[in-house]
N, C-alpha and C positions, 0 to 999 in steps of 0.2 A: 432848117435848124440843125443844130449840132446835138447829137445824142448825149444825154446826161452821162457825165464821167468822161467825156472826150478831152483829153488834156491838150489839144491843139488849140482851142479857143479859150479865152478867159471868160469867166463868168461875170455877169453884169454886177458891178459894186465890189468887186474882189480887190484886197489890199495887195499892192504889188511887193511891198517890203516883207510881208509875211512869208513869202517863198523863200527869202534869202536867210530867215532866221536860223534855220538849221545849219546853214553853211558856216555862219559867224560862231555859233556854239561849238560846232566841230573844230573850227580853227582855234577858238579859245581853249577847248579841252586838250588839243594837240599841244598848244603852248604850254599849258600847265603841267602835262605829262613830261614833256622835255625839261622844264624847270625843275620838276620833282627829281628826275633823273640826275640832272647836272649838279644840283645842290643837295642831294640826299645826305643824311647824316652818316652814311656809309660810302665806301668806295665801290664804284662799279667798273668792270673792265670786261671787254669783249675781245677774244684772240681767235685768230685762224687756228687750224688744227695743227700747224707747224709751229704755233706759239707766238707768231707775230701779233702785235697789238692792233686790233682793228678799231677799237672804240674805248675811250675812257672818260669818266665824268670828272667835273670840276673839283669835286670834293677829293679825289684820289690825287689829282694834280697838285692841289694845295698842299696835301700832306708830303708829296714828294718834292715840292718846290721846283717842278718842272713844267715845260710848255708842251702843249698838245702835239705841235709839229715835231717835237724832239723824240716823241714816243710813237705816234701812230705810224705804222707801216715800217719803222725802223728798229724798234726794240722788241724783245720778247718779255713774256711775264717773268721768265727766269732772271733776266737782266736786272729786275728790280729788286731782286732778293739779296740778302747778305750771303757771304760764301757758304755759311752752314745751311741757310735756308735754301740756297740753290741746290746744294748737294742733296738735301732731304727731298726737295721737289722733284729732282730728276731720278732718284733712285726709288722713291716710295709713292710719292703724291701722284706724278704723272701716270706711272703704270696702273695704280690703283683706279684712277679716273678713267683710263682707257678700257679697263676691264669692267667696271660697275656703271660707267655713265654719269655718275654724281658722287661727290665726296664732299663732306662739310665738317666744319668745327675744328679744322686743323690749325694749330698755332705756328706762324711764320713771322719772320722779321724781314720788313723792307728796309731798303737803303736809300735814304733821302739825298738830295743833291748836295748837301752840306756835310754829308757823312753820318747824320744822325741815324740811329736805329729806331724803326717803328714796329712795335709788336702788333700784329694783327691776327684776327681769326678769319680763315679763308674757308669759303664754300664754292665749288665750282661744279657746273652742269654742262654736259655736251648736248647741244641742240641740233637737231636732225630735220631733214625736209619730209615731206609727205610720204616719200617711199622709204623712209629709215635711214638715209644716207646722212652721216654726221657733216655738219657745216661749220658750226661755230661752238667756242666754249665760252660760257658766261660765268664770271666770277664775281662774287660779292666779298667785300673785305670790310670787316668790323675793327674798329679801334680797340686794342686789347690793353691799353696802358692801365687801366683800372684792374683788369683781371690780373696783369703782370704785378701790379702794386700788391694786389691781394695775395698772390702766389709768394711774392717776395716775403711779404709780412707773415704769411703762413710758414714759409721756411724759416724765417727768423724765429717765430714763435716755437716752431718744432726744435730748432736748434738750441733755443733758451731751455726748453723742457728737457732736451737731452742732457745739456750742461748741468741743469738743476739735479737731474737724476744722478749723473756721474758724481756731482758734488756730495748729493746725500749719500750714495754708496761710499764715497771716500769718507765722509764725516762718520757714517756708520761703522765703517772699518776701524777709523780712529778711535772712536768711542768703544768698540768692542776690545781693541787692543789696550786702550786706557783701563777698561774694566778688568781685563785679564791681569793687567800690570798691577792695579790696585788690589785685586784679589791675591795675587801672588805676594805683594807687600804686606797685606793683612795678615795672611797665613804665616809669613816669616816673623811678622812682629808678635803674633800670637805664640809661635814657637819660642821666640826669644823671651817673651813674657813669661810662659811656662817655665822655661828654664831658669830664669831670674827668680821666680817664685819658689822654684825648688831650692835654689841656692839660698834664698831669703830664709826659707823654712828651716833648711838645714842649720844655717848660721844661727838662727834664732834658737834652735834646740841646743846648740853647743853652749849658749849662754845660760841655760837652765839645767838644774840637775835632772837627770832622766828618772831617777826614783829617790824620793825622800826616805832617809833611814830616820826612825823615830825612836826615842827613849822608851823604855818599858812603861814609864809612868805617865805618858802622854799619848792622845790620839791626835794624829796630825793629818791635814789635807791641804791641797794647794791647787790653784787653777791659774792658767794664763791665757787671756783672751786677746787675740790678734785682731786688730782693728783693720788692718790692711795687709794683704798678702804680698804687696809689692815693695814694702819697706820694712826693715829691721827696726823694732822698737828698742827703747832704752830701758824698759822695766826689768827688774831682775829679784830673785829671792834665793834663799838656801837655808839648810839646816845641816849641822855637822857636829860630830862629838868633840869635846875638849877634854883636858885632863880632870881627874877627880870626879867623874861622873856627871860633869856639866855639859851642856850643849850650847853651841852658838847658834844664832839665827839671825838673818837679815833680810830686808825687803825695801827697795828703793827704786828710784826713777832718774835717769841720766837725762839730761837736757838734749833735745834734738832726736833725729831719726838717721837711719841709714848706716852707712859703713863706719862713719867716724863715731856715732854713738855707740855702735857696737864694740868698737875698739876700746872706748872708755869703759863700757860695761864690763868687758872682759878684765880690763886693768882693776876696776873697782872690786869685782868678785874675789880675784885671787889676792888683792892687797888685803881685804878684810879677812879672809882666812889666814893669811900669814900673820897679820897683826894680832889676830886673837889668839894664835898659839903663842906669840911673843909675850903679850899682856892681855889676859882675859878681861880686863875692865872694859866696859862698853864706851865709856867716855874716851879712854886711851885709844881704843881701836879707832874711832872715828877721828880723833886728833891726827893719828898716824896717817889715815887715809887723806885727810885735808892736806897734809904736808906733801904727800906723794903727788896729788893732782896740781897743786899749785906750782910745785917744781916741774913737774912733767910738762905743763903747758904754760910755763912762765913766758916764753917768746911767742907763743901763738895766741890764738882766740881762746879765752878761758873756757874750760870744761867743768861743769860742776853737776852736782846731783843733790837729791834729797834722799834721805835714808834713815831707816830705823835699824839700829843693831842692838840685839839683847843676848842675854845669857840666862838659861833656865837651869835649875839645879833642884833636887829633891830637898824639902824641908821638913826634917823630923821623920817620925815614924807612922804618921797619920795618912800619908799619901798626898799632903800638901806640896806645891812646887813654888819656889821663889823665882820670880821674873824680874830682871832688870833690864830696863830699855834706856838706850840713849838715842836722842833724835837729832838729825842734821837738817833742820827745816822741813821734815816730813809731816804729813797728816797724823794725828795722834791715832794710837791703836784704840780698839773698841773692845770693852770687857763684857761678854754676856755671862751673867752671874747665874748661879744655880738657883737663886731665889726669883728668877723670871725678869730681872730688870737688866738694863744695858746702860753703860756709861763710858765716856771717853777716859783714857788714861793720858792726862794732859802732861806735855813736855814743853812748857812755854820757854820762848827765848832762844831755841836751837836755830842755829843758822846754816845756810846752804853750805854744803861740803865743796870745797875746791874755788869757792868765789873769793874768800879772803884769805890772807896768810895765817891769820889768827883767827879760828872759828869759835864761837861759843857753842858749847854742847850742852844740851838739857837732858837730864836723866830723871828717871822715875823707878820705884821698886814696888811690886805687888805681890801678895801672897795668893796664889791660886789654890782653891780648895776643890775637892771632888764637884763635878757638875759645871765648873766655870770653864769658859773658853775665850780665848783672845783672838781678835781678828785684826789682821795687818792688810792694808790694802793701798793701791796707788790711786792718784787722782783721776785716771781715765773713767773711773766708775762715777765719782761725784761731779765730774765735768761733763758727763753725758747729756745730750739734748733730749728733752721730752715734748710731747705733743702739746703739754699745757704749761701755763706760766704760774709762778706763784705770786703772792701778794706783793712782792717787790717788782714784779714784771720779768723775772728771769726764767728762762726755759731750761735752766740746768737742774739736774737730778738733786744735787746739793748734799751737804754733810747732815743737815737736820733730817732729810728723808731717809737717809742710809742709818741714822741712829734710831728713827723710829721703826725701821724695819727690823733691826737687830733686836730691838726691845720686844717685838712681837715674836721674834724667833726664839728668844731666850726661854728656858735654859738649853738651847740646841747644842749638841756636840759639834766638833770640828767638821766632820763630813756632811752633817745636815746644814750647817751654816753655809758651807762652800756650794753645796748643791743648790740652795735657795738663791744664793747670789748668781749662780751660773744661769738659772731661770730668768732673773732679773735682767742680766746682760743680754739674753736673747730676746727679751720683751722690748728692750730699748732698741735693738737692731742697729740700723744706721745711725742712730744717734750717738752711738759710742764711736767717736772718731779718733780715740787714743787708745794705745794698748793699756790692759788693765792686768795687774798681778794681784793675786789673792793668796793669804797664808792664814791658816788657822790653827791654833794649838789649844787643846782641851784636856782638862784633868777628868778622866772617866768618872761618872758618877758611882756611888757605892752601891753594891747590890744589897738586897735586903738582908742577906746572910752576913754582911760585913765586909765582902769583897768589893772590888771596883770593877764596873762594866768596862770591857773594851781594853783594858790595861795590857800593854805589851803586844798589841796587834799590829804594830807597825803603821806606815802611812805611805800614801801614793801621790802622784802628780797627775791631775787630769790634763 
């Protein structure tokens, strides 16, 4: 009998095919490993130490479009690279591989048979025998198209970001230059505006008397409210002596604003003064002014104005004063009486001066007694806007409101009346969009001893 475990004899009942199963499995595994090598998703390449190709898989052959016989034993790995890739391989890759024995993740470019460039990531390892002698170099190559596309996209994005940064810097620079130019233009505009305001203010002052001389029998006060420092207004007033102890006075408003209105205002003022010296009758003075304006502007756009011209003169020995007023379409003066009442001094029918060759002039005469004050004004006050509306829906201050205010002021003297109206103009603020001229003449009230308060004190312009 054969001892148990003796391999020279078959055991009774043993399956002969069972002994061949490991051989078939080994063969199958060997076939699978070879198939995996040949058709792997990456390229495999084995080269001798001198660089000649010893083995290459189908995947790499497919990428290159070459036959195995064309490469194995005939070409080197460097022959598969582009010019730039070969230069890098020979100067950097191969020396590092020789020193380190392994190098990986290096980006190179292969050159296919049709000239196409194939970006790959290369890892190479030197294989040695049991005694440490190098025999082969095994190289793995991964397709880097996706990585190259990513890098290209990254570079494009970086370039776009850089371009955007440069564009932002350029835009910021332009914005800064525009800001500086705007600031410089603003400062220049402000300087020019200040210069024009000074000129406007200077011109406006030349159209008004710097100081009002007043007769001994009257208290006089005046005020000019400028609605805009950018434009010369057309309002005007004056008080000046005439022959025989009489005094001439006028207050009016020229149509329009600016230099043209200022020229007309200057002409009106000096014409009124000259006409009053020639003929002191108020109606004759305004008729003379109407003739001058209609002739002066006959061939151009008509220039006209509204105006009150008056003459005041002592009346008797009791301190009374006679005032004769002529109106050329101007709002009537208001009389603040010594008895505490206020009323208008109507001059109905008076027409604009300079509008028609033959103007109708309206006149009125009033006897002013001690304590009486006459107020002359332009419509910049009554046309001012308010925050409330009256029963008719108008937001204008209006003639009736002014009459009510003066009635509350009576029997105020000239200075007190002008001061109260100055406060009113300040309260109306931006609602006053037109210049306003104010002129008040009052007969001082008698003192308890029989004299008159304030007589002969003179007058000034605010």
